C-alpha positions as CSV (number, residue, x, y, z in Angstrom):
1,X,141.3,126.5,79.6
2,X,139.8,125.9,83.1
3,X,137.7,122.8,83.1
4,X,135.0,122.0,85.6
5,X,134.2,118.4,86.5
6,X,130.5,119.0,86.1
7,X,129.9,119.2,82.4
8,X,127.7,116.2,82.0
9,X,124.4,116.8,80.2
10,X,121.8,114.8,82.1
11,X,119.5,112.5,80.2
12,X,116.6,113.4,82.4
13,X,115.7,110.2,84.1
14,X,116.0,111.4,87.7
15,X,114.0,111.3,91.0
16,X,110.3,111.8,90.2
17,X,110.2,115.1,92.1
18,X,113.4,116.4,90.4
19,X,112.4,119.5,88.4
20,X,115.2,118.6,85.9
21,X,113.5,115.6,84.6
22,X,112.8,117.4,81.3
23,X,115.3,119.1,79.0
24,X,116.6,122.5,80.0
25,X,114.4,125.4,78.8
26,X,117.1,127.6,77.6
27,X,114.7,130.4,76.5
28,X,113.4,130.6,80.1
29,X,116.9,130.3,81.5
30,X,118.3,133.1,79.4
31,X,115.4,135.3,80.4
32,X,116.2,134.6,84.1
33,X,119.9,135.2,83.5
34,X,120.7,137.0,80.2
35,X,124.5,136.4,80.6
36,X,123.9,132.8,79.7
37,X,122.9,133.7,76.1
38,X,126.4,133.9,74.6
39,X,127.1,130.3,75.6
40,X,124.0,128.8,74.1
41,X,124.0,127.3,70.6
42,X,122.2,124.7,68.5
43,X,123.6,121.3,68.3
44,X,123.5,118.9,65.3
45,X,119.9,118.0,66.2
46,X,118.9,121.6,66.1
47,X,118.4,121.7,69.9
48,X,119.7,124.4,72.2
49,X,122.6,123.5,74.4
50,X,125.9,124.7,75.8
51,X,129.5,123.3,75.5
52,X,129.7,121.4,78.8
53,X,133.5,121.3,78.6
54,X,133.7,125.1,79.0
55,X,133.8,126.1,82.7
56,X,132.3,129.6,82.2
57,X,129.3,128.1,80.3
58,X,128.6,125.6,83.1
59,X,128.8,128.3,85.7
60,X,126.5,130.5,83.7
61,X,124.0,127.6,83.4
62,X,124.2,126.9,87.1
63,X,123.4,130.6,87.9
64,X,120.5,130.5,85.5
65,X,119.1,127.3,87.0
66,X,119.4,128.6,90.6
67,X,117.8,131.9,89.7
68,X,114.9,130.4,87.7
69,X,114.1,127.3,89.7
70,X,115.4,127.9,93.2
71,X,114.8,131.6,93.8
72,X,118.5,132.4,94.4
73,X,119.5,136.0,93.9
74,X,123.0,135.2,92.6
75,X,125.6,132.5,92.9
76,X,129.3,132.3,92.4
77,X,132.4,130.3,93.1
78,X,136.1,131.2,93.4
79,X,138.3,130.4,90.4
80,X,139.2,126.7,90.1
81,X,136.7,125.5,92.7
82,X,134.3,122.7,91.9
83,X,131.3,123.7,89.8
84,X,128.6,121.1,90.6
85,X,125.9,119.7,88.3
86,X,122.6,121.0,89.7
87,X,120.3,118.1,88.6
88,X,122.5,115.4,90.2
89,X,122.9,117.4,93.4
90,X,119.1,117.9,93.6
91,X,118.7,114.1,93.2
92,X,120.6,113.4,96.5
93,X,118.4,116.0,98.3
94,X,115.2,114.4,97.0
95,X,116.3,110.9,98.0
96,X,117.2,112.1,101.5
97,X,113.7,113.5,101.8
98,X,112.4,110.0,101.0
99,X,114.6,108.5,103.7
100,X,113.3,111.0,106.2
101,X,109.7,110.3,105.2
102,X,110.2,106.7,106.3
103,X,111.0,108.0,109.8
104,X,110.0,111.5,110.7
105,X,108.7,114.5,108.9
106,X,107.3,116.7,111.6
107,X,108.6,120.1,112.4
108,X,111.7,121.7,111.0
109,X,114.3,119.3,109.4
110,X,117.9,120.1,110.2
111,X,120.7,118.7,108.0
112,X,124.5,118.9,107.9
113,X,126.6,118.9,104.7
114,X,130.1,117.7,105.3
115,X,132.5,119.3,102.8
116,X,130.0,122.0,101.7
117,X,132.5,123.5,99.2
118,X,132.5,127.1,98.0
119,X,129.5,126.3,95.9
120,X,127.2,125.6,98.9
121,X,124.9,123.7,96.6
122,X,123.4,121.1,99.0
123,X,122.4,123.6,101.7
124,X,120.9,125.9,99.1
125,X,118.9,123.1,97.5
126,X,117.8,121.7,100.9
127,X,116.7,125.1,102.0
128,X,114.9,126.1,98.8
129,X,113.3,122.8,97.9
130,X,112.1,121.6,101.3
131,X,112.6,124.6,103.6
132,X,115.2,122.7,105.7
133,X,117.6,124.3,108.1
134,X,121.1,123.5,106.9
135,X,124.7,123.6,108.3
136,X,127.6,123.4,105.8
137,X,131.1,122.5,107.0
138,X,134.5,122.6,105.3
139,X,138.2,122.4,106.1
140,X,139.1,124.9,103.4
141,X,138.9,128.6,104.5
142,X,138.4,129.8,100.9
143,X,135.5,127.3,100.5
144,X,134.0,128.5,103.7
145,X,134.2,132.1,102.6
146,X,132.7,131.3,99.2
147,X,129.9,129.3,100.8
148,X,129.1,132.1,103.2
149,X,129.1,134.6,100.3
150,X,126.6,132.5,98.4
151,X,124.4,132.5,101.5
152,X,124.7,136.3,101.8
153,X,123.9,136.8,98.1
154,X,120.3,135.6,98.8
155,X,119.2,137.3,102.1
156,X,116.4,134.9,102.8
157,X,118.9,132.1,103.1
158,X,120.7,133.7,106.1
159,X,118.1,132.3,108.5
160,X,118.2,128.9,106.9
161,X,121.9,128.1,106.4
162,X,125.0,128.3,108.7
163,X,128.5,127.8,107.4
164,X,131.2,126.4,109.8
165,X,134.9,125.9,109.4
166,X,136.4,122.6,110.4
167,X,139.7,123.7,111.9
168,X,141.1,120.2,112.5
169,X,141.7,118.1,109.4
170,X,141.8,115.0,111.5
171,X,138.1,115.4,112.4
172,X,134.9,115.2,110.5
173,X,132.0,115.7,112.9
174,X,134.0,116.7,116.0
175,X,134.2,120.5,116.3
176,X,131.2,120.9,113.9
177,X,128.3,119.2,115.7
178,X,127.9,121.2,118.9
179,X,126.7,120.0,122.3
180,X,122.9,120.0,122.4
181,X,122.4,120.0,118.6
182,X,120.4,117.4,116.7
183,X,120.5,116.7,113.0
184,X,117.9,114.7,111.2
185,X,120.6,113.8,108.6
186,X,124.1,114.4,107.5
187,X,125.3,114.2,103.9
188,X,128.6,114.2,102.1
189,X,130.1,114.1,98.7
190,X,133.5,112.8,99.7
191,X,136.8,113.3,97.7
192,X,137.0,110.1,95.6
193,X,140.5,110.2,94.2
194,X,143.7,109.2,96.0
195,X,145.9,111.9,94.4
196,X,145.9,114.9,92.1
197,X,147.3,112.8,89.3
198,X,144.4,110.3,89.5
199,X,141.9,113.2,89.6
200,X,143.5,114.8,86.5
201,X,143.3,111.4,84.6
202,X,139.6,111.1,85.4
203,X,138.9,114.6,84.2
204,X,140.8,114.0,81.0
205,X,138.9,110.8,80.3
206,X,135.6,112.8,80.5
207,X,137.0,115.5,78.2
208,X,138.1,113.0,75.6
209,X,134.6,111.6,75.6
210,X,133.2,115.0,74.9
211,X,135.6,116.6,72.5
212,X,138.7,114.5,72.0
213,X,140.8,116.8,74.1
214,X,144.2,115.3,74.8
215,X,145.7,117.7,77.2
216,X,144.4,119.0,80.5
217,X,145.1,122.5,81.8
218,X,146.7,122.5,85.2
219,X,144.0,124.8,86.7
220,X,141.1,122.5,86.2
221,X,138.1,123.0,88.5
222,X,138.4,121.4,91.9
223,X,140.7,121.7,94.9
224,X,142.5,118.9,96.8
225,X,139.9,118.5,99.5
226,X,137.1,118.4,96.9
227,X,138.6,115.8,94.6
228,X,141.3,113.8,96.4
229,X,142.6,112.8,99.8
230,X,145.0,110.2,101.2
231,X,143.4,106.9,100.9
232,X,140.7,108.2,98.6
233,X,137.0,107.7,99.0
234,X,137.0,104.4,100.8
235,X,139.3,105.5,103.6
236,X,137.5,108.8,104.1
237,X,134.2,107.1,104.5
238,X,135.6,104.5,106.9
239,X,136.9,107.4,109.0
240,X,133.5,109.1,108.8
241,X,131.7,105.9,110.0
242,X,134.2,105.4,112.9
243,X,133.7,109.0,114.1
244,X,130.0,108.9,113.7
245,X,129.7,106.5,116.6
246,X,130.5,109.4,119.0
247,X,127.5,111.4,117.6
248,X,124.9,108.6,117.3
249,X,122.5,110.3,119.7
250,X,122.7,113.6,117.8
251,X,122.0,112.4,114.2
252,X,119.0,110.5,112.8
253,X,120.7,109.3,109.6
254,X,124.4,109.6,108.6
255,X,124.7,109.5,104.8
256,X,127.4,109.7,102.2
257,X,127.7,109.3,98.4
258,X,129.8,106.4,97.2
259,X,131.1,106.9,93.7
260,X,132.8,103.5,93.3
261,X,130.5,100.5,94.0
262,X,133.6,98.3,94.5
263,X,134.2,100.3,97.8
264,X,130.8,99.1,99.2
265,X,132.1,95.8,100.7
266,X,134.7,97.6,102.8
267,X,132.2,100.2,103.9
268,X,129.6,97.5,104.8
269,X,132.3,95.7,106.8
270,X,133.1,98.8,108.8
271,X,129.4,99.4,109.5
272,X,128.9,95.8,110.6
273,X,132.0,96.0,112.9
274,X,130.4,99.0,114.6
275,X,127.0,97.4,114.8
276,X,125.3,100.0,112.7
277,X,121.9,99.7,110.9
278,X,122.5,100.6,107.3
279,X,121.1,100.6,103.8
280,X,122.2,101.7,100.3
281,X,120.0,104.0,98.2
282,X,120.4,103.7,94.5
283,X,119.8,106.9,92.5
284,X,119.0,106.7,88.8
285,X,120.5,109.3,86.5
286,X,119.5,108.3,83.0
287,X,121.6,105.3,82.1
288,X,124.0,106.0,85.0
289,X,123.5,104.9,88.6
290,X,124.9,106.6,91.7
291,X,124.3,105.7,95.3
292,X,124.6,106.7,98.9
293,X,124.9,104.7,102.0
294,X,122.8,105.7,105.1
295,X,123.4,104.4,108.6
296,X,122.5,105.0,112.2
297,X,122.9,103.1,115.5
298,X,119.3,102.9,116.6
299,X,119.1,99.1,116.8
């Protein structure tokens, strides 16, 4: 069994502009992508659903959502790469739009997704929801190839999305943001575990909550750079903040998701040390909260 980390059924209390604020219309989704049909069944409440612990079912649902709601021709990911939950990813995009509304919203908006992944979800959503120009960067060559393939599968995205390979693992923005370029925002969903073992334990906890599964297959969805890194989320974000200083005149807002709120004090300390202006945006997802930190140096 190959298990994705994105099997959560959203309780539909999301950003007001998020199209996923109502339950999935499985009839319409199946019509848009008939291959979803074998994975759809009725639950104990007689509502249509899928088994969110089955990776193939979640991938099929994502394809259907992207085809129906975001005018994507087709979408795919390599085996064992992260399959993201579309509603939550769209939430981040909508909240970034709110952040931009407070400053500028004239002309073409250009955004940069750090760690785009093979799924290329954030650039696709940014381009299709708001018409933004997007650049996606990743250190993993397979992820870069997968992201580029997802752009190529929908020809109209080719003029909206660029995919770039970060060849130096010691760098985040350097080598990606080119001389003369300006980005209205950057975004990132950083690896939040410190090791493969910690990532597997987190996945197993989610599976137990769903189906009481006690053993985790070794090939669960998500690669090292997607799920874990040395020092985990906190150290990665601190590195990002430190490097962002060198690009302060080329970026309007730097942003990153922070999965663990206990990391916020260390992140704030780093931002204060570098004299950054910053704020934390809380995103409601039903009875769950997520957040991203946004900062710049325009004091």
